[in-house]
N, C-alpha and C positions, 0 to 999 in steps of 0.2 A: 504494500500500500504506500502511496506517495501522499505526503501532507505538506502544507505550506507553513513556513516559519519566517520570522523577520530576519532580514539579512544582518548578521552580527557586526558587519563592517559599516553599518549605517548608524549614525548618531542622531538621537532625537533631542531637540532643544526647544525650550519655550522662550519667546521674547517677553519682556515685561508686559503685563496686561493682556497677553494673547491667550485665547482659549484653545487654539489649535496650534500644534508645534510645527517647526521647520525640521527638515531632516538634512543631514550633511552626509554625503557619500564619501567614500575613500578617495574617489577621483576628484574631489573638490567641488562637486555640484551641490548647490543649495536649493532645496525644493520646499515650497510651502504647501502643506496638505490642506485639502478641504475637509469638511466634517465627515463626509462619506468615506473618503480615502483613509482618514485617521481611524475610523471605526473598523475598516477592513484590516488595517495594520494591527489594531488591538486584538482582533479575533485570531490572528495568525500565531497561535501558540503551539503548533505542532499536533493539534488534535483533529483538524479538518482538512479534507482534500479540496481541490478547486470547486467541485460541484457543491459540496456541502457548505462551503464558505459562501458561495453565491446564493444558495438557498436561504441561509441565515440573513444575509443582507436584504434579500427580497422580502422576507417576513418583517424585518425590523423597519424597513424604509418604504415598503409598498412599491418597489420597483419591479418591472418585468425581469424575468430571468436573464435574457440577453444583455440588458443594461448592467445588471449586477456582475455578470461574467466579464463585461468590458472593463469594469473598474478593477477587478482582480487581475486581468491580463495586463492592463496598463501598469499596475504596480510591479508585476513580474518583469515586464520589459524595461522598466526604469531601474531594476535591480534592487528595489526596496524589499522585495520578498524573494525567497528561494523555495524551491520544491525539493524535498528530501525523501528518500526512501526509508521506511521503517523496517 
């Protein structure tokens, strides 16, 4: 089984008075997460695969499954999440 986890080389940082953090990648990129992306990030604790994660996001945010899957895929492509085999 393959599950999603947060990339350990990405650093999460809050700016003063910010409710949603920025992330800093090892390559020097700085990305500001939106609320939905941050929630996906929070859920990636190694217990859910891609499909399960998208389904949770659908339930929580009332999104259609393809839209939730796009968010997950975008975070994977940005290198914020990684897929690991258990």
